[in-house]
PDB file of N, H, CA, C and O in Angstrom:
ATOM      1  N   UNK A   1       3.374  11.771  -1.301  1.00  0.00           N
ATOM      2  CA  UNK A   1       3.774  10.800  -0.737  1.00  0.00           C
ATOM      3  C   UNK A   1       4.637  11.814   0.254  1.00  0.00           C
ATOM      4  O   UNK A   1       4.771  12.958  -0.179  1.00  0.00           O
ATOM      5  N   UNK A   2       5.348  11.453   1.779  1.00  0.00           N
ATOM      6  H   UNK A   2       5.240  10.523   2.130  1.00  0.00           H
ATOM      7  CA  UNK A   2       5.578  12.147   2.386  1.00  0.00           C
ATOM      8  C   UNK A   2       7.470  11.844   2.322  1.00  0.00           C
ATOM      9  O   UNK A   2       7.697  10.795   1.720  1.00  0.00           O
ATOM     10  N   UNK A   3       8.217  12.257   2.610  1.00  0.00           N
ATOM     11  H   UNK A   3       8.033  13.109   3.099  1.00  0.00           H
ATOM     12  CA  UNK A   3       9.567  11.705   2.689  1.00  0.00           C
ATOM     13  C   UNK A   3       9.990  12.466   4.488  1.00  0.00           C
ATOM     14  O   UNK A   3      11.095  12.973   4.680  1.00  0.00           O
ATOM     15  N   UNK A   4       8.987  12.406   5.536  1.00  0.00           N
ATOM     16  H   UNK A   4       8.089  11.994   5.380  1.00  0.00           H
ATOM     17  CA  UNK A   4       9.129  12.306   6.905  1.00  0.00           C
ATOM     18  C   UNK A   4       8.607  11.442   7.618  1.00  0.00           C
ATOM     19  O   UNK A   4       7.525  11.314   8.192  1.00  0.00           O
ATOM     20  N   UNK A   5      10.299  10.364   7.413  1.00  0.00           N
ATOM     21  H   UNK A   5      11.178  10.467   6.947  1.00  0.00           H
ATOM     22  CA  UNK A   5      10.086   8.504   7.706  1.00  0.00           C
ATOM     23  C   UNK A   5       8.873   8.011   8.224  1.00  0.00           C
ATOM     24  O   UNK A   5       8.170   7.201   7.620  1.00  0.00           O
ATOM     25  N   UNK A   6       8.484   8.716   9.875  1.00  0.00           N
ATOM     26  H   UNK A   6       9.055   9.374  10.366  1.00  0.00           H
ATOM     27  CA  UNK A   6       7.302   8.322  10.531  1.00  0.00           C
ATOM     28  C   UNK A   6       5.769   8.440  10.111  1.00  0.00           C
ATOM     29  O   UNK A   6       4.777   7.864  10.557  1.00  0.00           O
ATOM     30  N   UNK A   7       5.928   9.453   9.027  1.00  0.00           N
ATOM     31  H   UNK A   7       6.734   9.921   8.665  1.00  0.00           H
ATOM     32  CA  UNK A   7       4.345   9.677   8.633  1.00  0.00           C
ATOM     33  C   UNK A   7       4.321   8.960   7.159  1.00  0.00           C
ATOM     34  O   UNK A   7       3.237   8.934   6.575  1.00  0.00           O
ATOM     35  N   UNK A   8       5.700   8.260   6.408  1.00  0.00           N
ATOM     36  H   UNK A   8       6.580   8.281   6.882  1.00  0.00           H
ATOM     37  CA  UNK A   8       5.539   7.578   5.543  1.00  0.00           C
ATOM     38  C   UNK A   8       5.284   5.650   6.097  1.00  0.00           C
ATOM     39  O   UNK A   8       4.655   4.814   5.449  1.00  0.00           O
ATOM     40  N   UNK A   9       6.001   5.422   7.448  1.00  0.00           N
ATOM     41  H   UNK A   9       6.511   6.102   7.975  1.00  0.00           H
ATOM     42  CA  UNK A   9       5.480   4.114   8.266  1.00  0.00           C
ATOM     43  C   UNK A   9       3.912   3.969   8.159  1.00  0.00           C
ATOM     44  O   UNK A   9       3.412   2.918   7.756  1.00  0.00           O
ATOM     45  N   UNK A  10       2.953   5.343   8.631  1.00  0.00           N
ATOM     46  H   UNK A  10       3.358   6.196   8.959  1.00  0.00           H
ATOM     47  CA  UNK A  10       2.092   5.183   9.003  1.00  0.00           C
ATOM     48  C   UNK A  10       0.900   5.185   7.933  1.00  0.00           C
ATOM     49  O   UNK A  10      -0.231   4.748   8.146  1.00  0.00           O
ATOM     50  N   UNK A  11       1.325   5.711   6.842  1.00  0.00           N
ATOM     51  H   UNK A  11       2.244   6.066   6.670  1.00  0.00           H
ATOM     52  CA  UNK A  11       0.637   5.784   5.479  1.00  0.00           C
ATOM     53  C   UNK A  11       0.917   4.167   5.476  1.00  0.00           C
ATOM     54  O   UNK A  11       0.032   3.333   5.668  1.00  0.00           O
ATOM     55  N   UNK A  12       2.042   3.921   5.272  1.00  0.00           N
ATOM     56  H   UNK A  12       2.761   4.599   5.116  1.00  0.00           H
ATOM     57  CA  UNK A  12       2.082   2.209   4.183  1.00  0.00           C
ATOM     58  C   UNK A  12       1.109   1.549   5.089  1.00  0.00           C
ATOM     59  O   UNK A  12       0.118   1.085   4.526  1.00  0.00           O
ATOM     60  N   UNK A  13       1.198   1.392   6.555  1.00  0.00           N
ATOM     61  H   UNK A  13       2.004   1.769   7.012  1.00  0.00           H
ATOM     62  CA  UNK A  13       0.177   0.636   7.553  1.00  0.00           C
ATOM     63  C   UNK A  13      -1.111   0.940   7.385  1.00  0.00           C
ATOM     64  O   UNK A  13      -2.086   0.257   7.699  1.00  0.00           O
ATOM     65  N   UNK A  14      -1.088   1.708   7.013  1.00  0.00           N
ATOM     66  H   UNK A  14      -0.296   2.262   6.757  1.00  0.00           H
ATOM     67  CA  UNK A  14      -2.661   2.816   6.613  1.00  0.00           C
ATOM     68  C   UNK A  14      -3.232   2.259   5.606  1.00  0.00           C
ATOM     69  O   UNK A  14      -4.449   2.080   5.662  1.00  0.00           O
ATOM     70  N   UNK A  15      -2.388   1.798   4.283  1.00  0.00           N
ATOM     71  H   UNK A  15      -1.399   1.944   4.237  1.00  0.00           H
ATOM     72  CA  UNK A  15      -2.523   1.318   3.139  1.00  0.00           C
ATOM     73  C   UNK A  15      -2.741  -0.740   2.792  1.00  0.00           C
ATOM     74  O   UNK A  15      -3.539  -1.376   2.103  1.00  0.00           O
ATOM     75  N   UNK A  16      -1.509  -1.167   3.736  1.00  0.00           N
ATOM     76  H   UNK A  16      -0.861  -0.650   4.295  1.00  0.00           H
ATOM     77  CA  UNK A  16      -1.713  -2.602   4.136  1.00  0.00           C
ATOM     78  C   UNK A  16      -3.573  -2.551   4.503  1.00  0.00           C
ATOM     79  O   UNK A  16      -4.374  -3.333   3.989  1.00  0.00           O
ATOM     80  N   UNK A  17      -3.903  -1.566   5.384  1.00  0.00           N
ATOM     81  H   UNK A  17      -3.253  -0.931   5.801  1.00  0.00           H
ATOM     82  CA  UNK A  17      -5.256  -2.239   5.902  1.00  0.00           C
ATOM     83  C   UNK A  17      -6.201  -1.939   4.843  1.00  0.00           C
ATOM     84  O   UNK A  17      -7.083  -2.718   4.482  1.00  0.00           O
ATOM     85  N   UNK A  18      -5.951  -0.575   4.265  1.00  0.00           N
ATOM     86  H   UNK A  18      -5.234   0.057   4.558  1.00  0.00           H
ATOM     87  CA  UNK A  18      -7.042  -0.378   3.163  1.00  0.00           C
ATOM     88  C   UNK A  18      -6.846  -1.907   1.993  1.00  0.00           C
ATOM     89  O   UNK A  18      -7.818  -2.449   1.468  1.00  0.00           O
ATOM     90  N   UNK A  19      -5.651  -2.284   1.826  1.00  0.00           N
ATOM     91  H   UNK A  19      -4.861  -1.843   2.252  1.00  0.00           H
ATOM     92  CA  UNK A  19      -5.426  -3.311   0.675  1.00  0.00           C
ATOM     93  C   UNK A  19      -5.923  -4.781   1.564  1.00  0.00           C
ATOM     94  O   UNK A  19      -5.656  -5.806   0.936  1.00  0.00           O
ATOM     95  N   UNK A  20      -6.423  -4.948   2.569  1.00  0.00           N
ATOM     96  H   UNK A  20      -6.639  -4.116   3.079  1.00  0.00           H
ATOM     97  CA  UNK A  20      -6.314  -6.190   3.350  1.00  0.00           C
ATOM     98  C   UNK A  20      -7.852  -6.230   2.883  1.00  0.00           C
ATOM     99  O   UNK A  20      -8.254  -7.112   2.124  1.00  0.00           O
ATOM    100  N   UNK A  21      -8.597  -5.324   3.333  1.00  0.00           N
ATOM    101  H   UNK A  21      -8.271  -4.608   3.949  1.00  0.00           H
ATOM    102  CA  UNK A  21      -9.636  -4.806   3.270  1.00  0.00           C
ATOM    103  C   UNK A  21     -10.981  -4.956   1.562  1.00  0.00           C
ATOM    104  O   UNK A  21     -12.062  -5.535   1.448  1.00  0.00           O
ATOM    105  N   UNK A  22     -10.138  -4.102   0.553  1.00  0.00           N
ATOM    106  H   UNK A  22      -9.261  -3.632   0.646  1.00  0.00           H
ATOM    107  CA  UNK A  22     -10.044  -4.395  -0.539  1.00  0.00           C
ATOM    108  C   UNK A  22     -10.074  -5.332  -0.805  1.00  0.00           C
ATOM    109  O   UNK A  22     -11.058  -5.583  -1.500  1.00  0.00           O
ATOM    110  N   UNK A  23      -9.014  -6.689  -0.490  1.00  0.00           N
ATOM    111  H   UNK A  23      -8.214  -6.484   0.075  1.00  0.00           H
ATOM    112  CA  UNK A  23      -8.923  -7.540  -1.738  1.00  0.00           C
ATOM    113  C   UNK A  23     -10.370  -8.830  -0.824  1.00  0.00           C
ATOM    114  O   UNK A  23     -10.784  -9.905  -1.258  1.00  0.00           O
ATOM    115  N   UNK A  24     -10.607  -8.378  -0.021  1.00  0.00           N
ATOM    116  H   UNK A  24     -10.271  -7.505   0.332  1.00  0.00           H
ATOM    117  CA  UNK A  24     -11.909  -9.474   1.022  1.00  0.00           C
ATOM    118  C   UNK A  24     -13.048  -9.391   0.177  1.00  0.00           C
ATOM    119  O   UNK A  24     -13.753 -10.355  -0.119  1.00  0.00           O
ATOM    120  N   UNK A  25     -13.262  -7.884  -0.315  1.00  0.00           N
ATOM    121  H   UNK A  25     -12.688  -7.101  -0.074  1.00  0.00           H
ATOM    122  CA  UNK A  25     -14.436  -7.156  -0.782  1.00  0.00           C
ATOM    123  C   UNK A  25     -14.165  -8.037  -2.037  1.00  0.00           C
ATOM    124  O   UNK A  25     -15.216  -8.577  -2.383  1.00  0.00           O
ATOM    125  N   UNK A  26     -13.239  -8.327  -2.741  1.00  0.00           N
ATOM    126  H   UNK A  26     -12.386  -7.889  -2.459  1.00  0.00           H
ATOM    127  CA  UNK A  26     -13.284  -8.473  -3.782  1.00  0.00           C
ATOM    128  C   UNK A  26     -13.057  -9.750  -4.241  1.00  0.00           C
ATOM    129  O   UNK A  26     -12.504 -10.191  -5.249  1.00  0.00           O
ATOM    130  N   UNK A  27     -13.745 -10.387  -3.035  1.00  0.00           N
ATOM    131  H   UNK A  27     -14.194 -10.029  -2.216  1.00  0.00           H
ATOM    132  CA  UNK A  27     -13.220 -12.533  -3.137  1.00  0.00           C
ATOM    133  C   UNK A  27     -12.076 -12.813  -3.125  1.00  0.00           C
ATOM    134  O   UNK A  27     -11.821 -13.863  -3.716  1.00  0.00           O
ATOM    135  N   UNK A  28     -10.634 -11.915  -2.358  1.00  0.00           N
ATOM    136  H   UNK A  28     -10.841 -11.063  -1.878  1.00  0.00           H
ATOM    137  CA  UNK A  28      -9.583 -12.853  -3.096  1.00  0.00           C
ATOM    138  C   UNK A  28      -9.129 -12.443  -4.121  1.00  0.00           C
ATOM    139  O   UNK A  28      -7.939 -12.127  -4.098  1.00  0.00           O
ATOM    140  N   UNK A  29      -9.710 -12.326  -5.093  1.00  0.00           N
ATOM    141  H   UNK A  29     -10.676 -12.582  -5.112  1.00  0.00           H
ATOM    142  CA  UNK A  29      -9.075 -11.729  -6.876  1.00  0.00           C
ATOM    143  C   UNK A  29      -8.471 -11.035  -6.380  1.00  0.00           C
ATOM    144  O   UNK A  29      -9.018 -10.276  -5.580  1.00  0.00           O
ATOM    145  N   UNK A  30      -7.216 -10.956  -6.579  1.00  0.00           N
ATOM    146  H   UNK A  30      -6.772 -11.572  -7.229  1.00  0.00           H
ATOM    147  CA  UNK A  30      -5.525 -10.548  -7.089  1.00  0.00           C
ATOM    148  C   UNK A  30      -5.434  -9.815  -8.155  1.00  0.00           C
ATOM    149  O   UNK A  30      -4.830  -8.746  -8.067  1.00  0.00           O
ATOM    150  N   UNK A  31      -5.929 -10.165  -9.224  1.00  0.00           N
ATOM    151  H   UNK A  31      -6.419 -11.033  -9.295  1.00  0.00           H
ATOM    152  CA  UNK A  31      -6.097  -9.505 -10.146  1.00  0.00           C
ATOM    153  C   UNK A  31      -7.172  -8.545 -10.532  1.00  0.00           C
ATOM    154  O   UNK A  31      -7.364  -8.232 -11.707  1.00  0.00           O
ATOM    155  N   UNK A  32      -8.124  -7.914  -9.175  1.00  0.00           N
ATOM    156  H   UNK A  32      -7.968  -8.168  -8.221  1.00  0.00           H
ATOM    157  CA  UNK A  32      -9.112  -7.199  -9.406  1.00  0.00           C
ATOM    158  C   UNK A  32      -8.714  -5.447  -9.727  1.00  0.00           C
ATOM    159  O   UNK A  32      -8.182  -4.847  -8.793  1.00  0.00           O
ATOM    160  N   UNK A  33      -8.980  -4.675 -11.030  1.00  0.00           N
ATOM    161  H   UNK A  33      -9.413  -5.163 -11.789  1.00  0.00           H
ATOM    162  CA  UNK A  33      -8.453  -3.236 -10.285  1.00  0.00           C
ATOM    163  C   UNK A  33      -8.307  -2.711  -9.741  1.00  0.00           C
ATOM    164  O   UNK A  33      -7.635  -1.728 -10.056  1.00  0.00           O
ATOM    165  N   UNK A  34      -8.820  -2.866  -8.332  1.00  0.00           N
ATOM    166  H   UNK A  34      -9.366  -3.665  -8.077  1.00  0.00           H
ATOM    167  CA  UNK A  34      -8.978  -2.066  -7.073  1.00  0.00           C
ATOM    168  C   UNK A  34      -7.724  -2.557  -6.352  1.00  0.00           C
ATOM    169  O   UNK A  34      -7.039  -1.720  -5.764  1.00  0.00           O
ATOM    170  N   UNK A  35      -7.395  -3.733  -6.348  1.00  0.00           N
ATOM    171  H   UNK A  35      -7.952  -4.413  -6.826  1.00  0.00           H
ATOM    172  CA  UNK A  35      -6.068  -4.498  -5.935  1.00  0.00           C
ATOM    173  C   UNK A  35      -4.877  -3.950  -6.360  1.00  0.00           C
ATOM    174  O   UNK A  35      -4.075  -3.269  -5.720  1.00  0.00           O
ATOM    175  N   UNK A  36      -4.837  -4.425  -7.845  1.00  0.00           N
ATOM    176  H   UNK A  36      -5.489  -4.978  -8.365  1.00  0.00           H
ATOM    177  CA  UNK A  36      -3.787  -3.544  -8.465  1.00  0.00           C
ATOM    178  C   UNK A  36      -3.227  -2.328  -8.213  1.00  0.00           C
ATOM    179  O   UNK A  36      -2.130  -1.819  -7.985  1.00  0.00           O
ATOM    180  N   UNK A  37      -4.580  -1.997  -8.356  1.00  0.00           N
ATOM    181  H   UNK A  37      -5.472  -2.411  -8.541  1.00  0.00           H
ATOM    182  CA  UNK A  37      -3.864  -0.460  -7.984  1.00  0.00           C
ATOM    183  C   UNK A  37      -3.333   0.240  -6.438  1.00  0.00           C
ATOM    184  O   UNK A  37      -2.407   1.038  -6.297  1.00  0.00           O
ATOM    185  N   UNK A  38      -4.258  -0.349  -5.322  1.00  0.00           N
ATOM    186  H   UNK A  38      -5.011  -0.997  -5.436  1.00  0.00           H
ATOM    187  CA  UNK A  38      -3.701   0.106  -4.294  1.00  0.00           C
ATOM    188  C   UNK A  38      -2.493  -0.831  -3.967  1.00  0.00           C
ATOM    189  O   UNK A  38      -1.829  -0.444  -3.006  1.00  0.00           O
ATOM    190  N   UNK A  39      -2.015  -2.131  -4.645  1.00  0.00           N
ATOM    191  H   UNK A  39      -2.554  -2.446  -5.426  1.00  0.00           H
ATOM    192  CA  UNK A  39      -0.988  -2.660  -3.987  1.00  0.00           C
ATOM    193  C   UNK A  39       0.135  -2.193  -5.158  1.00  0.00           C
ATOM    194  O   UNK A  39       1.192  -2.777  -5.398  1.00  0.00           O
ATOM    195  N   UNK A  40      -0.311  -1.146  -5.729  1.00  0.00           N
ATOM    196  H   UNK A  40      -1.169  -0.672  -5.534  1.00  0.00           H
ATOM    197  CA  UNK A  40       1.002  -0.852  -6.982  1.00  0.00           C
ATOM    198  C   UNK A  40       1.575   0.759  -6.214  1.00  0.00           C
ATOM    199  O   UNK A  40       2.652   1.259  -6.538  1.00  0.00           O
ATOM    200  N   UNK A  41       0.596   1.423  -5.136  1.00  0.00           N
ATOM    201  H   UNK A  41      -0.279   1.017  -4.873  1.00  0.00           H
ATOM    202  CA  UNK A  41       0.875   2.216  -4.711  1.00  0.00           C
ATOM    203  C   UNK A  41       1.661   2.278  -2.917  1.00  0.00           C
ATOM    204  O   UNK A  41       2.504   2.841  -2.218  1.00  0.00           O
ATOM    205  N   UNK A  42       0.662   1.284  -2.946  1.00  0.00           N
ATOM    206  H   UNK A  42      -0.022   0.827  -3.514  1.00  0.00           H
ATOM    207  CA  UNK A  42       1.671   0.132  -1.542  1.00  0.00           C
ATOM    208  C   UNK A  42       3.499   0.327  -2.007  1.00  0.00           C
ATOM    209  O   UNK A  42       4.423   0.998  -1.549  1.00  0.00           O
ATOM    210  N   UNK A  43       3.375  -0.515  -2.976  1.00  0.00           N
ATOM    211  H   UNK A  43       2.624  -1.060  -3.348  1.00  0.00           H
ATOM    212  CA  UNK A  43       5.040  -0.748  -3.942  1.00  0.00           C
ATOM    213  C   UNK A  43       5.743   0.190  -3.691  1.00  0.00           C
ATOM    214  O   UNK A  43       6.852   0.207  -3.157  1.00  0.00           O
ATOM    215  N   UNK A  44       4.913   1.272  -4.193  1.00  0.00           N
ATOM    216  H   UNK A  44       4.012   1.258  -4.627  1.00  0.00           H
ATOM    217  CA  UNK A  44       6.015   2.563  -4.444  1.00  0.00           C
ATOM    218  C   UNK A  44       6.378   3.319  -2.799  1.00  0.00           C
ATOM    219  O   UNK A  44       7.458   3.759  -2.405  1.00  0.00           O
ATOM    220  N   UNK A  45       5.266   3.274  -2.192  1.00  0.00           N
ATOM    221  H   UNK A  45       4.389   2.917  -2.512  1.00  0.00           H
ATOM    222  CA  UNK A  45       5.934   3.722  -0.728  1.00  0.00           C
ATOM    223  C   UNK A  45       6.743   3.046  -0.477  1.00  0.00           C
ATOM    224  O   UNK A  45       7.886   3.413  -0.746  1.00  0.00           O
ATOM    225  N   UNK A  46       6.507   1.648   0.201  1.00  0.00           N
ATOM    226  H   UNK A  46       5.578   1.350   0.420  1.00  0.00           H
ATOM    227  CA  UNK A  46       7.863   0.830   0.713  1.00  0.00           C
ATOM    228  C   UNK A  46       8.922   1.500  -0.159  1.00  0.00           C
ATOM    229  O   UNK A  46       9.632   2.417   0.254  1.00  0.00           O
ATOM    230  N   UNK A  47       8.987   0.987  -1.387  1.00  0.00           N
ATOM    231  H   UNK A  47       8.410   0.241  -1.722  1.00  0.00           H
ATOM    232  CA  UNK A  47      10.037   1.790  -2.063  1.00  0.00           C
ATOM    233  C   UNK A  47      10.743   2.107  -1.420  1.00  0.00           C
ATOM    234  O   UNK A  47      11.814   1.635  -1.037  1.00  0.00           O
ATOM    235  N   UNK A  48       9.652   3.880  -1.007  1.00  0.00           N
ATOM    236  H   UNK A  48       8.783   4.263  -1.318  1.00  0.00           H
ATOM    237  CA  UNK A  48      10.273   4.853  -1.598  1.00  0.00           C
ATOM    238  C   UNK A  48      11.094   4.771   0.137  1.00  0.00           C
ATOM    239  O   UNK A  48      12.054   5.458   0.486  1.00  0.00           O
ATOM    240  N   UNK A  49      10.347   3.705   1.004  1.00  0.00           N
ATOM    241  H   UNK A  49       9.567   3.147   0.720  1.00  0.00           H
ATOM    242  CA  UNK A  49      11.126   3.910   2.390  1.00  0.00           C
ATOM    243  C   UNK A  49      12.362   2.960   2.227  1.00  0.00           C
ATOM    244  O   UNK A  49      13.331   3.025   2.983  1.00  0.00           O
ATOM    245  N   UNK A  50      12.281   2.260   1.408  1.00  0.00           N
ATOM    246  H   UNK A  50      11.494   2.207   0.795  1.00  0.00           H
ATOM    247  CA  UNK A  50      13.635   1.416   0.928  1.00  0.00           C
ATOM    248  C   UNK A  50      14.683   2.291   1.029  1.00  0.00           C
ATOM    249  O   UNK A  50      15.695   2.206   1.725  1.00  0.00           O
ATOM    250  N   UNK A  51      14.312   3.198   0.212  1.00  0.00           N
ATOM    251  H   UNK A  51      13.490   3.267  -0.354  1.00  0.00           H
ATOM    252  CA  UNK A  51      15.792   4.164  -0.625  1.00  0.00           C
ATOM    253  C   UNK A  51      16.073   5.353   0.891  1.00  0.00           C
ATOM    254  O   UNK A  51      17.056   6.071   1.075  1.00  0.00           O
ATOM    255  N   UNK A  52      15.075   5.233   1.608  1.00  0.00           N
ATOM    256  H   UNK A  52      14.277   4.650   1.458  1.00  0.00           H
ATOM    257  CA  UNK A  52      15.702   6.230   2.448  1.00  0.00           C
ATOM    258  C   UNK A  52      16.385   5.698   3.449  1.00  0.00           C
ATOM    259  O   UNK A  52      16.600   6.589   4.271  1.00  0.00           O
ATOM    260  N   UNK A  53      16.973   4.366   3.893  1.00  0.00           N
ATOM    261  H   UNK A  53      16.798   3.642   3.226  1.00  0.00           H
ATOM    262  CA  UNK A  53      16.868   3.967   5.360  1.00  0.00           C
ATOM    263  C   UNK A  53      18.603   3.374   4.306  1.00  0.00           C
ATOM    264  O   UNK A  53      19.482   2.730   4.878  1.00  0.00           O
TER     265      UNK A  53
END
């Protein structure tokens, strides 16, 4: 994870797009392990961003 706020924002946006693609790939099964793993990583990035503000 990046400590640079602009880099962190870029990582979050990229991960959001990736998550959307994976959700579609797994037919909107939000319980699929791939979807959950990406979602949890995204959660941690967002939390890091919120703590930095």
